[in-house]
C-alpha positions as a Markdown table, in Angstrom:
| # | Residue | x | y | z |
|---|---|---|---|---|
| 1 | Met | -85.6 | -60.2 | 26.9 |
| 2 | Arg | -83.4 | -62.0 | 29.6 |
| 3 | Arg | -85.4 | -64.4 | 31.5 |
| 4 | Ile | -84.6 | -66.8 | 34.5 |
| 5 | Leu | -86.8 | -69.7 | 35.8 |
| 6 | Ile | -86.1 | -70.9 | 39.2 |
| 7 | Ala | -87.8 | -74.2 | 40.4 |
| 8 | Phe | -88.0 | -74.7 | 44.2 |
| 9 | Ala | -90.1 | -76.5 | 46.6 |
| 10 | His | -90.9 | -74.1 | 49.4 |
| 11 | Pro | -92.2 | -70.8 | 50.4 |
| 12 | Asp | -89.0 | -69.2 | 51.6 |
| 13 | Asp | -86.6 | -71.4 | 49.3 |
| 14 | Glu | -86.3 | -68.4 | 46.8 |
| 15 | Ser | -85.5 | -66.2 | 49.6 |
| 16 | Phe | -83.2 | -67.7 | 52.1 |
| 17 | Gly | -81.3 | -69.6 | 48.9 |
| 18 | Leu | -81.1 | -66.9 | 46.1 |
| 19 | Gly | -82.6 | -63.6 | 47.4 |
| 20 | Gly | -79.4 | -61.7 | 46.5 |
| 21 | Leu | -79.0 | -63.1 | 43.2 |
| 22 | Ile | -82.6 | -62.6 | 42.3 |
| 23 | Ala | -82.5 | -59.0 | 43.3 |
| 24 | Lys | -79.5 | -58.3 | 41.3 |
| 25 | Tyr | -80.8 | -59.5 | 37.9 |
| 26 | Val | -84.3 | -58.0 | 38.6 |
| 27 | Asp | -82.3 | -54.6 | 38.9 |
| 28 | Asp | -80.4 | -55.6 | 35.6 |
| 29 | Gly | -83.7 | -55.8 | 33.8 |
| 30 | Ala | -84.1 | -59.5 | 33.6 |
| 31 | Glu | -87.4 | -61.3 | 34.1 |
| 32 | Val | -87.2 | -63.7 | 37.1 |
| 33 | Tyr | -89.9 | -66.3 | 37.4 |
| 34 | Leu | -90.7 | -68.9 | 40.4 |
| 35 | Ile | -91.9 | -72.3 | 40.4 |
| 36 | Cys | -93.0 | -73.1 | 44.1 |
| 37 | Thr | -94.3 | -76.7 | 44.2 |
| 38 | Thr | -95.4 | -76.9 | 47.9 |
| 39 | Asn | -97.4 | -74.9 | 50.3 |
| 40 | Gly | -95.1 | -75.4 | 53.2 |
| 41 | Asp | -97.6 | -76.9 | 55.3 |
| 42 | Ala | -95.3 | -79.1 | 57.1 |
| 43 | Gly | -93.2 | -76.2 | 58.4 |
| 44 | Thr | -93.1 | -75.7 | 62.3 |
| 45 | Ile | -95.0 | -72.4 | 63.0 |
| 46 | Pro | -95.0 | -70.8 | 66.2 |
| 47 | Pro | -99.0 | -70.9 | 67.2 |
| 48 | Glu | -99.4 | -67.4 | 67.8 |
| 49 | Met | -98.4 | -66.6 | 64.1 |
| 50 | Leu | -101.2 | -68.2 | 62.8 |
| 51 | Asn | -103.4 | -65.6 | 64.2 |
| 52 | Gly | -105.6 | -64.2 | 61.2 |
| 53 | Tyr | -104.8 | -67.3 | 59.1 |
| 54 | Asn | -106.9 | -70.2 | 58.6 |
| 55 | Ser | -103.9 | -72.7 | 58.0 |
| 56 | Val | -100.0 | -72.9 | 57.8 |
| 57 | Ala | -100.3 | -73.1 | 54.2 |
| 58 | Glu | -102.1 | -70.1 | 53.9 |
| 59 | Leu | -99.4 | -68.1 | 56.2 |
| 60 | Arg | -96.7 | -69.6 | 54.3 |
| 61 | Leu | -98.1 | -68.5 | 50.8 |
| 62 | Ser | -98.6 | -64.8 | 52.1 |
| 63 | Glu | -95.0 | -64.7 | 53.1 |
| 64 | Leu | -94.1 | -65.7 | 49.7 |
| 65 | Gln | -96.3 | -63.0 | 48.2 |
| 66 | Cys | -94.4 | -60.6 | 50.3 |
| 67 | Ala | -91.0 | -61.8 | 49.5 |
| 68 | Ala | -91.8 | -61.8 | 45.8 |
| 69 | Gln | -92.9 | -58.0 | 45.9 |
| 70 | Lys | -89.6 | -57.4 | 47.6 |
| 71 | Leu | -87.3 | -59.4 | 45.1 |
| 72 | Gly | -89.2 | -58.2 | 42.1 |
| 73 | Leu | -90.1 | -61.4 | 40.7 |
| 74 | Lys | -92.3 | -61.5 | 37.6 |
| 75 | Glu | -94.6 | -64.2 | 38.4 |
| 76 | Val | -94.8 | -67.2 | 40.9 |
| 77 | Phe | -96.3 | -70.5 | 39.8 |
| 78 | Thr | -97.5 | -72.5 | 42.7 |
| 79 | Phe | -98.1 | -75.9 | 42.2 |
| 80 | Gly | -100.1 | -76.5 | 45.5 |
| 81 | Tyr | -98.7 | -80.0 | 46.7 |
| 82 | Lys | -98.5 | -80.6 | 50.4 |
| 83 | Asp | -95.1 | -80.3 | 52.0 |
| 84 | Ser | -93.7 | -83.8 | 52.4 |
| 85 | Gly | -91.6 | -83.0 | 55.4 |
| 86 | Met | -87.9 | -84.4 | 55.9 |
| 87 | Met | -87.0 | -87.7 | 54.6 |
| 88 | Gly | -88.8 | -90.7 | 56.5 |
| 89 | Ala | -91.6 | -88.6 | 58.0 |
| 90 | Glu | -95.2 | -90.0 | 57.8 |
| 91 | Thr | -96.1 | -86.8 | 55.6 |
| 92 | Asn | -93.8 | -88.6 | 52.7 |
| 93 | Asn | -96.8 | -90.8 | 52.3 |
| 94 | Asp | -99.5 | -88.3 | 51.6 |
| 95 | Pro | -100.9 | -88.8 | 48.1 |
| 96 | Gln | -100.8 | -84.9 | 47.8 |
| 97 | Ala | -97.3 | -84.5 | 48.9 |
| 98 | Ser | -94.7 | -83.7 | 46.0 |
| 99 | Trp | -92.3 | -86.5 | 47.0 |
| 100 | Tyr | -95.2 | -89.1 | 46.8 |
| 101 | Val | -96.2 | -87.6 | 43.4 |
| 102 | Trp | -92.6 | -87.7 | 42.1 |
| 103 | Gln | -92.2 | -91.3 | 43.5 |
| 104 | Asn | -95.7 | -92.6 | 41.9 |
| 105 | Asn | -96.6 | -90.4 | 39.1 |
| 106 | Pro | -93.2 | -88.5 | 38.2 |
| 107 | Asp | -94.8 | -87.5 | 34.9 |
| 108 | Glu | -97.3 | -85.2 | 36.5 |
| 109 | Leu | -94.4 | -83.1 | 37.8 |
| 110 | Ile | -92.3 | -83.2 | 34.8 |
| 111 | Gln | -94.9 | -81.9 | 32.6 |
| 112 | Arg | -96.1 | -79.2 | 34.9 |
| 113 | Val | -92.6 | -77.8 | 34.7 |
| 114 | Val | -92.4 | -78.3 | 30.7 |
| 115 | Thr | -95.5 | -76.3 | 30.7 |
| 116 | Val | -94.0 | -73.4 | 32.6 |
| 117 | Ile | -90.8 | -73.4 | 30.5 |
| 118 | Arg | -92.6 | -73.3 | 27.4 |
| 119 | Gln | -95.0 | -70.7 | 28.6 |
| 120 | Ile | -92.1 | -68.2 | 29.6 |
| 121 | Asn | -89.3 | -69.2 | 27.3 |
| 122 | Pro | -86.3 | -68.7 | 29.8 |
| 123 | Gln | -83.0 | -68.8 | 28.6 |
| 124 | Val | -81.7 | -69.8 | 32.2 |
| 125 | Val | -83.3 | -72.5 | 34.7 |
| 126 | Ile | -82.0 | -72.9 | 38.3 |
| 127 | Thr | -82.9 | -75.5 | 40.7 |
| 128 | Phe | -81.2 | -77.4 | 43.8 |
| 129 | Asn | -78.4 | -79.6 | 43.5 |
| 130 | Arg | -78.9 | -83.2 | 43.1 |
| 131 | Tyr | -79.0 | -83.6 | 46.9 |
| 132 | Gly | -81.7 | -81.0 | 47.3 |
| 133 | Gly | -79.7 | -78.8 | 49.3 |
| 134 | Tyr | -80.1 | -80.6 | 52.5 |
| 135 | Gly | -81.8 | -83.6 | 51.6 |
| 136 | His | -85.3 | -82.5 | 51.6 |
| 137 | Pro | -87.5 | -85.0 | 49.6 |
| 138 | Asp | -89.4 | -82.0 | 48.1 |
| 139 | His | -86.3 | -80.5 | 46.9 |
| 140 | Ile | -85.0 | -83.8 | 45.5 |
| 141 | Ala | -88.5 | -84.0 | 43.6 |
| 142 | Ile | -88.4 | -80.9 | 41.9 |
| 143 | Gln | -84.7 | -80.8 | 41.1 |
| 144 | Arg | -85.0 | -84.2 | 39.5 |
| 145 | Ala | -88.2 | -83.0 | 37.7 |
| 146 | Thr | -86.6 | -79.8 | 36.3 |
| 147 | Glu | -83.4 | -81.5 | 35.3 |
| 148 | Lys | -85.6 | -83.9 | 33.0 |
| 149 | Ala | -88.1 | -81.1 | 31.9 |
| 150 | Phe | -85.1 | -78.9 | 31.0 |
| 151 | Phe | -84.4 | -81.2 | 28.0 |
| 152 | Leu | -87.9 | -82.3 | 27.3 |
| 153 | Ala | -89.1 | -78.7 | 26.9 |
| 154 | Gly | -87.5 | -78.6 | 23.8 |
| 155 | Asp | -88.5 | -82.0 | 22.5 |
| 156 | Pro | -91.3 | -81.5 | 19.8 |
| 157 | Ser | -92.5 | -85.0 | 20.3 |
| 158 | Tyr | -93.2 | -84.5 | 24.0 |
| 159 | Met | -96.5 | -83.0 | 25.0 |
| 160 | Ser | -97.6 | -81.9 | 21.7 |
| 161 | Gly | -100.3 | -79.0 | 22.4 |
| 162 | Asp | -100.8 | -75.4 | 22.1 |
| 163 | Leu | -97.6 | -74.3 | 23.6 |
| 164 | Pro | -94.6 | -74.7 | 21.2 |
| 165 | Pro | -91.5 | -76.5 | 22.0 |
| 166 | Tyr | -88.8 | -74.4 | 23.6 |
| 167 | Gln | -85.3 | -75.2 | 24.7 |
| 168 | Pro | -83.5 | -73.2 | 27.5 |
| 169 | Gln | -79.9 | -72.8 | 27.0 |
| 170 | Lys | -78.2 | -73.1 | 30.6 |
| 171 | Leu | -79.2 | -75.0 | 33.7 |
| 172 | Tyr | -77.8 | -74.3 | 37.0 |
| 173 | Phe | -77.9 | -75.7 | 40.5 |
| 174 | Ser | -77.9 | -73.7 | 43.4 |
| 175 | Ser | -74.7 | -74.3 | 45.5 |
| 176 | Ile | -73.2 | -73.4 | 48.8 |
| 177 | Pro | -69.4 | -73.0 | 48.9 |
| 178 | Thr | -67.7 | -76.0 | 50.7 |
| 179 | Phe | -65.6 | -73.6 | 52.9 |
| 180 | Met | -68.9 | -72.0 | 54.2 |
| 181 | Ile | -70.3 | -75.5 | 54.9 |
| 182 | Arg | -67.1 | -76.4 | 56.5 |
| 183 | Leu | -67.2 | -73.2 | 58.5 |
| 184 | Ala | -70.4 | -73.7 | 59.6 |
| 185 | Ile | -69.6 | -77.2 | 60.9 |
| 186 | Trp | -66.8 | -75.6 | 62.9 |
| 187 | Leu | -69.0 | -73.2 | 64.5 |
| 188 | Ile | -71.9 | -75.8 | 65.3 |
| 189 | Arg | -69.1 | -78.0 | 67.1 |
| 190 | Leu | -67.7 | -75.1 | 69.0 |
| 191 | Arg | -71.2 | -74.6 | 70.3 |
| 192 | Gly | -71.2 | -78.3 | 71.5 |
| 193 | Lys | -73.9 | -79.3 | 68.9 |
| 194 | Asp | -73.9 | -82.1 | 66.4 |
| 195 | Pro | -73.7 | -80.8 | 62.8 |
| 196 | Arg | -75.6 | -84.1 | 61.9 |
| 197 | Arg | -78.6 | -83.3 | 64.0 |
| 198 | Met | -79.6 | -79.7 | 63.2 |
| 199 | Gly | -82.6 | -77.8 | 62.7 |
| 200 | Thr | -85.9 | -77.2 | 64.8 |
| 201 | Asn | -86.4 | -80.8 | 64.6 |
| 202 | Gln | -82.9 | -81.9 | 64.5 |
| 203 | Asp | -83.3 | -83.5 | 61.2 |
| 204 | Ile | -81.0 | -81.8 | 59.0 |
| 205 | Asp | -77.3 | -83.1 | 58.5 |
| 206 | Ile | -74.9 | -80.5 | 57.8 |
| 207 | Gln | -72.0 | -83.1 | 57.4 |
| 208 | Ala | -74.2 | -84.8 | 54.6 |
| 209 | Val | -74.5 | -81.5 | 52.6 |
| 210 | Leu | -70.7 | -81.0 | 52.5 |
| 211 | Asp | -70.5 | -84.6 | 51.5 |
| 212 | His | -73.0 | -84.1 | 48.8 |
| 213 | Ala | -71.9 | -80.8 | 47.6 |
| 214 | Glu | -71.2 | -80.1 | 43.9 |
| 215 | Pro | -68.6 | -78.1 | 42.2 |
| 216 | Ile | -68.9 | -74.4 | 41.5 |
| 217 | His | -68.6 | -73.0 | 38.3 |
| 218 | Thr | -70.5 | -69.5 | 38.3 |
| 219 | Lys | -70.0 | -66.8 | 41.0 |
| 220 | Ile | -72.4 | -64.0 | 40.9 |
| 221 | Asp | -71.5 | -60.6 | 42.8 |
| 222 | Ile | -74.5 | -59.7 | 44.9 |
| 223 | Arg | -72.7 | -57.2 | 47.4 |
| 224 | Asn | -75.2 | -54.4 | 46.3 |
| 225 | Tyr | -78.4 | -56.4 | 46.9 |
| 226 | Leu | -77.7 | -57.8 | 50.6 |
| 227 | Asp | -80.2 | -55.4 | 52.3 |
| 228 | Ile | -83.1 | -56.5 | 49.5 |
| 229 | Trp | -82.0 | -60.1 | 50.4 |
| 230 | Asp | -82.4 | -59.3 | 54.3 |
| 231 | Glu | -85.9 | -57.7 | 53.5 |
| 232 | Ala | -86.9 | -60.9 | 51.4 |
| 233 | Asn | -85.8 | -63.2 | 54.1 |
| 234 | Ala | -87.8 | -61.0 | 56.9 |
| 235 | Cys | -91.0 | -61.6 | 55.0 |
| 236 | His | -90.7 | -65.3 | 56.0 |
| 237 | Ala | -91.2 | -64.4 | 60.0 |
| 238 | Ser | -92.4 | -67.9 | 60.7 |
| 239 | Gln | -89.4 | -69.6 | 59.4 |
| 240 | Gly | -87.0 | -67.5 | 61.4 |
| 241 | Gly | -87.0 | -64.5 | 58.6 |
| 242 | Gly | -83.4 | -65.7 | 57.4 |
| 243 | Arg | -82.0 | -65.7 | 61.0 |
| 244 | Ile | -82.2 | -69.7 | 61.0 |
| 245 | Gly | -78.6 | -69.9 | 59.4 |
| 246 | Phe | -75.6 | -71.6 | 61.1 |
| 247 | Leu | -73.6 | -68.4 | 60.4 |
| 248 | Pro | -74.0 | -64.9 | 62.2 |
| 249 | Arg | -75.6 | -62.5 | 60.2 |
| 250 | Trp | -72.5 | -60.4 | 59.9 |
| 251 | Leu | -70.2 | -63.3 | 58.7 |
| 252 | Arg | -73.1 | -64.2 | 56.2 |
| 253 | Arg | -72.9 | -60.6 | 54.8 |
| 254 | Leu | -69.1 | -61.0 | 54.5 |
| 255 | Leu | -68.9 | -64.2 | 53.0 |
| 256 | Gly | -72.0 | -63.9 | 51.0 |
| 257 | Ala | -71.0 | -61.2 | 48.7 |
| 258 | Lys | -71.2 | -63.9 | 45.7 |
| 259 | His | -73.5 | -66.6 | 45.0 |
| 260 | Gly | -72.1 | -69.6 | 44.1 |
| 261 | Leu | -73.8 | -72.2 | 41.4 |
| 262 | Thr | -73.2 | -75.5 | 39.8 |
| 263 | Arg | -73.6 | -75.2 | 35.9 |
| 264 | Ala | -75.1 | -78.6 | 34.8 |
| 265 | Tyr | -75.8 | -77.7 | 31.3 |
| 266 | Pro | -73.8 | -77.0 | 29.0 |
| 267 | Pro | -71.6 | -79.1 | 31.1 |
| 268 | Pro | -68.1 | -78.1 | 32.1 |
| 269 | Ser | -65.3 | -80.2 | 31.7 |
| 270 | His | -63.5 | -79.2 | 34.7 |
| 271 | Asn | -64.5 | -78.2 | 38.7 |
| 272 | Lys | -63.4 | -74.5 | 38.6 |
| 273 | Val | -65.0 | -71.0 | 38.5 |
| 274 | Asp | -65.2 | -70.0 | 34.8 |
| 275 | Glu | -67.9 | -67.4 | 34.5 |
| 276 | Tyr | -69.6 | -64.4 | 36.5 |
| 277 | Asp | -72.7 | -64.0 | 34.5 |
| 278 | Leu | -75.8 | -66.6 | 34.3 |
| 279 | Phe | -76.2 | -65.2 | 30.7 |
| 280 | Glu | -72.7 | -65.7 | 29.4 |
| 281 | Gly | -72.7 | -67.4 | 25.9 |
| 282 | Val | -76.6 | -67.2 | 25.8 |
| 283 | Lys | -78.0 | -66.5 | 22.3 |
| 284 | Phe | -81.0 | -64.2 | 22.3 |
| 285 | Asp | -84.0 | -64.6 | 20.1 |
| 286 | Glu | -85.4 | -61.0 | 19.7 |
| 287 | Ser | -88.8 | -62.5 | 18.7 |
| 288 | Lys | -89.2 | -63.9 | 22.1 |
């Protein structure tokens, strides 16, 4: 059985970032699992959308459940940490926030990811790039924890217990093609806005996203799954339902027919695209 584990931070990361890719591999027969480390409770929500919900976290997790069903995720592992907010926010210092946990007790987060890896035995693991996509501390925390857990999961001396060690074979970082980031910056400036001050709270720096972009080695054709991608995005209505991007929908659909990823392991010796399937080169153990 082919298995993919995606380790992300917030309800909506899975859809906005990898919705088309998830739908494609589920349709191909793979089991796709998701780690979502936070409840997304620091997200900005229109007050009227909280009707019927006791908290922002409850609403965000409900939206995640909707998206998981649309995409066909096998299982979602929610870690229940608080949303840290953007870098420098007061919420960074909440002891229950994932960024605080990563800074003060990183082994806690690493061990939780290792446990999931050993439980489901994925051949492929995907997380954010080292900048956390757009510099969000929760993204950076799970990226760093996942990169370490990827190797520690196969170490028999690490966390000996009921679950045997298991070494995944491939590690990927979700990436955005640099030409799309440059196009987004051009469109933002065309509209008279500052690409370094984007988002609802003007705390997203698109120029920094470009500066920290990593090379793409893998491209996955998702053109047949754009409608499912949009349906999953729509589940996250409190976050704009996927319409918060910097590109018009028609242009996103035109340019988003393939999803690019950085292959972190096995490490390539070049900066060019050389594969078109996440499972290329994977060896399968029929007993698992």
